ChimeraX commands (.cxc) that place a marker at each C-alpha (Angstrom):
marker #1 position -53.94,17.63,6.41 radius 0.5
marker #1 position -50.27,16.63,6.56 radius 0.5
marker #1 position -48.96,14.53,9.43 radius 0.5
marker #1 position -45.69,12.69,10.10 radius 0.5
marker #1 position -47.17,9.65,8.35 radius 0.5
marker #1 position -48.39,11.68,5.43 radius 0.5
marker #1 position -45.72,14.33,4.56 radius 0.5
marker #1 position -46.32,16.81,1.77 radius 0.5
marker #1 position -45.28,15.62,-1.70 radius 0.5
marker #1 position -41.58,16.14,-2.53 radius 0.5
marker #1 position -40.48,16.73,1.06 radius 0.5
marker #1 position -38.57,13.42,1.25 radius 0.5
marker #1 position -36.01,14.65,-1.28 radius 0.5
marker #1 position -35.54,17.88,0.66 radius 0.5
marker #1 position -34.80,15.93,3.84 radius 0.5
marker #1 position -31.92,14.11,2.12 radius 0.5
marker #1 position -30.58,17.37,0.70 radius 0.5
marker #1 position -30.84,19.10,4.06 radius 0.5
marker #1 position -29.02,16.21,5.73 radius 0.5
marker #1 position -26.24,16.28,3.11 radius 0.5
marker #1 position -25.87,20.07,3.43 radius 0.5
marker #1 position -25.74,19.77,7.22 radius 0.5
marker #1 position -23.11,17.01,7.16 radius 0.5
marker #1 position -20.96,18.93,4.66 radius 0.5
marker #1 position -21.26,22.12,6.72 radius 0.5
marker #1 position -20.18,20.38,9.92 radius 0.5
marker #1 position -17.29,18.67,8.11 radius 0.5
marker #1 position -16.17,22.00,6.66 radius 0.5
marker #1 position -16.21,23.64,10.07 radius 0.5
marker #1 position -14.16,20.80,11.59 radius 0.5
marker #1 position -11.57,21.13,8.82 radius 0.5
marker #1 position -11.47,24.92,9.25 radius 0.5
marker #1 position -10.82,24.59,12.98 radius 0.5
marker #1 position -8.09,22.01,12.31 radius 0.5
marker #1 position -6.35,24.35,9.84 radius 0.5
marker #1 position -6.57,27.25,12.30 radius 0.5
marker #1 position -5.05,25.17,15.10 radius 0.5
marker #1 position -2.28,23.91,12.80 radius 0.5
marker #1 position -1.28,27.42,11.67 radius 0.5
marker #1 position -1.67,29.29,14.98 radius 0.5
marker #1 position 0.91,27.09,16.70 radius 0.5
marker #1 position 3.73,28.68,14.70 radius 0.5
marker #1 position 6.29,27.00,12.54 radius 0.5
marker #1 position 8.13,24.02,13.87 radius 0.5
marker #1 position 11.14,23.51,11.61 radius 0.5
marker #1 position 11.93,19.94,10.70 radius 0.5
marker #1 position 15.29,18.92,12.05 radius 0.5
marker #1 position 17.26,15.89,11.00 radius 0.5
marker #1 position 19.84,15.97,13.75 radius 0.5
marker #1 position 21.67,12.73,14.41 radius 0.5
marker #1 position 20.11,10.72,11.61 radius 0.5
marker #1 position 22.29,7.89,10.33 radius 0.5
marker #1 position 22.11,5.85,7.14 radius 0.5
marker #1 position 24.48,3.32,5.66 radius 0.5
marker #1 position 24.67,1.99,2.13 radius 0.5
marker #1 position 27.56,-0.26,1.16 radius 0.5
marker #1 position 30.80,1.47,2.17 radius 0.5
marker #1 position 29.14,4.86,2.68 radius 0.5
marker #1 position 27.90,6.21,6.00 radius 0.5
marker #1 position 25.85,9.41,6.17 radius 0.5
marker #1 position 25.27,11.26,9.45 radius 0.5
marker #1 position 23.54,14.59,10.05 radius 0.5
marker #1 position 24.48,17.01,12.80 radius 0.5
marker #1 position 23.68,20.52,13.97 radius 0.5
marker #1 position 26.44,23.16,13.74 radius 0.5
marker #1 position 24.45,26.24,14.84 radius 0.5
marker #1 position 20.77,26.95,15.38 radius 0.5
marker #1 position 20.37,27.67,11.66 radius 0.5
marker #1 position 23.00,25.37,10.14 radius 0.5
marker #1 position 22.99,21.62,9.89 radius 0.5
marker #1 position 25.78,19.55,8.40 radius 0.5
marker #1 position 25.89,16.26,6.52 radius 0.5
marker #1 position 28.90,14.02,7.13 radius 0.5
marker #1 position 29.49,11.43,4.40 radius 0.5
marker #1 position 32.14,8.81,5.09 radius 0.5
marker #1 position 33.55,6.42,2.51 radius 0.5
marker #1 position 34.72,3.54,4.72 radius 0.5
marker #1 position 36.62,1.77,1.93 radius 0.5
marker #1 position 38.61,4.87,0.95 radius 0.5
marker #1 position 38.73,6.10,4.58 radius 0.5
marker #1 position 37.66,9.61,3.61 radius 0.5
marker #1 position 34.99,11.91,5.04 radius 0.5
marker #1 position 33.37,14.95,3.43 radius 0.5
marker #1 position 31.35,17.52,5.38 radius 0.5
marker #1 position 28.58,19.42,3.57 radius 0.5
marker #1 position 26.07,22.12,4.47 radius 0.5
marker #1 position 22.95,23.13,2.56 radius 0.5
marker #1 position 22.70,26.75,1.43 radius 0.5
marker #1 position 19.07,27.87,1.31 radius 0.5
marker #1 position 19.83,30.90,-0.85 radius 0.5
marker #1 position 20.89,28.86,-3.88 radius 0.5
marker #1 position 19.50,25.49,-2.74 radius 0.5
marker #1 position 22.81,23.63,-3.12 radius 0.5
marker #1 position 25.08,21.55,-0.94 radius 0.5
marker #1 position 28.40,23.25,-0.17 radius 0.5
marker #1 position 31.54,21.27,0.67 radius 0.5
marker #1 position 32.88,22.46,4.04 radius 0.5
marker #1 position 35.77,20.08,4.52 radius 0.5
marker #1 position 37.29,16.86,3.17 radius 0.5
marker #1 position 39.25,14.69,5.58 radius 0.5
marker #1 position 41.55,11.74,4.99 radius 0.5
marker #1 position 40.65,9.53,7.96 radius 0.5
marker #1 position 43.62,7.19,7.48 radius 0.5
marker #1 position 46.17,9.98,7.92 radius 0.5
marker #1 position 44.10,11.61,10.65 radius 0.5
marker #1 position 44.07,8.47,12.81 radius 0.5
marker #1 position 47.71,7.60,12.06 radius 0.5
marker #1 position 48.88,11.01,13.30 radius 0.5
marker #1 position 47.19,10.38,16.67 radius 0.5
marker #1 position 49.34,7.34,17.44 radius 0.5
marker link #1:1,2 radius 0.2
marker link #1:2,3 radius 0.2
marker link #1:3,4 radius 0.2
marker link #1:4,5 radius 0.2
marker link #1:5,6 radius 0.2
marker link #1:6,7 radius 0.2
marker link #1:7,8 radius 0.2
marker link #1:8,9 radius 0.2
marker link #1:9,10 radius 0.2
marker link #1:10,11 radius 0.2
marker link #1:11,12 radius 0.2
marker link #1:12,13 radius 0.2
marker link #1:13,14 radius 0.2
marker link #1:14,15 radius 0.2
marker link #1:15,16 radius 0.2
marker link #1:16,17 radius 0.2
marker link #1:17,18 radius 0.2
marker link #1:18,19 radius 0.2
marker link #1:19,20 radius 0.2
marker link #1:20,21 radius 0.2
marker link #1:21,22 radius 0.2
marker link #1:22,23 radius 0.2
marker link #1:23,24 radius 0.2
marker link #1:24,25 radius 0.2
marker link #1:25,26 radius 0.2
marker link #1:26,27 radius 0.2
marker link #1:27,28 radius 0.2
marker link #1:28,29 radius 0.2
marker link #1:29,30 radius 0.2
marker link #1:30,31 radius 0.2
marker link #1:31,32 radius 0.2
marker link #1:32,33 radius 0.2
marker link #1:33,34 radius 0.2
marker link #1:34,35 radius 0.2
marker link #1:35,36 radius 0.2
marker link #1:36,37 radius 0.2
marker link #1:37,38 radius 0.2
marker link #1:38,39 radius 0.2
marker link #1:39,40 radius 0.2
marker link #1:40,41 radius 0.2
marker link #1:41,42 radius 0.2
marker link #1:42,43 radius 0.2
marker link #1:43,44 radius 0.2
marker link #1:44,45 radius 0.2
marker link #1:45,46 radius 0.2
marker link #1:46,47 radius 0.2
marker link #1:47,48 radius 0.2
marker link #1:48,49 radius 0.2
marker link #1:49,50 radius 0.2
marker link #1:50,51 radius 0.2
marker link #1:51,52 radius 0.2
marker link #1:52,53 radius 0.2
marker link #1:53,54 radius 0.2
marker link #1:54,55 radius 0.2
marker link #1:55,56 radius 0.2
marker link #1:56,57 radius 0.2
marker link #1:57,58 radius 0.2
marker link #1:58,59 radius 0.2
marker link #1:59,60 radius 0.2
marker link #1:60,61 radius 0.2
marker link #1:61,62 radius 0.2
marker link #1:62,63 radius 0.2
marker link #1:63,64 radius 0.2
marker link #1:64,65 radius 0.2
marker link #1:65,66 radius 0.2
marker link #1:66,67 radius 0.2
marker link #1:67,68 radius 0.2
marker link #1:68,69 radius 0.2
marker link #1:69,70 radius 0.2
marker link #1:70,71 radius 0.2
marker link #1:71,72 radius 0.2
marker link #1:72,73 radius 0.2
marker link #1:73,74 radius 0.2
marker link #1:74,75 radius 0.2
marker link #1:75,76 radius 0.2
marker link #1:76,77 radius 0.2
marker link #1:77,78 radius 0.2
marker link #1:78,79 radius 0.2
marker link #1:79,80 radius 0.2
marker link #1:80,81 radius 0.2
marker link #1:81,82 radius 0.2
marker link #1:82,83 radius 0.2
marker link #1:83,84 radius 0.2
marker link #1:84,85 radius 0.2
marker link #1:85,86 radius 0.2
marker link #1:86,87 radius 0.2
marker link #1:87,88 radius 0.2
marker link #1:88,89 radius 0.2
marker link #1:89,90 radius 0.2
marker link #1:90,91 radius 0.2
marker link #1:91,92 radius 0.2
marker link #1:92,93 radius 0.2
marker link #1:93,94 radius 0.2
marker link #1:94,95 radius 0.2
marker link #1:95,96 radius 0.2
marker link #1:96,97 radius 0.2
marker link #1:97,98 radius 0.2
marker link #1:98,99 radius 0.2
marker link #1:99,100 radius 0.2
marker link #1:100,101 radius 0.2
marker link #1:101,102 radius 0.2
marker link #1:102,103 radius 0.2
marker link #1:103,104 radius 0.2
marker link #1:104,105 radius 0.2
marker link #1:105,106 radius 0.2
marker link #1:106,107 radius 0.2
marker link #1:107,108 radius 0.2
marker link #1:108,109 radius 0.2
marker link #1:109,110 radius 0.2
view
């Protein structure tokens, strides 16, 4: 007769396999629920509005023009020039919107 102290031969290996299958099943279900929650919430577009970076004489600032258009302002402080770019999703390229001479712009305000 088999008791808890005397299990049938080979059942110890099955216990380890059953435990591993159970743990993997629970882990899979947790990951499935996480993916469902992540995708049901809809898309949240990444926005880089107001980000600033500086390297040497160059300053780069991002800004929002419309709900679907963001601009990148790149200023060359040494040359006192600023270029404004947008990113076109259709051809995946930056497009120059405007180029400004900051020196002449600020001198005309005086």
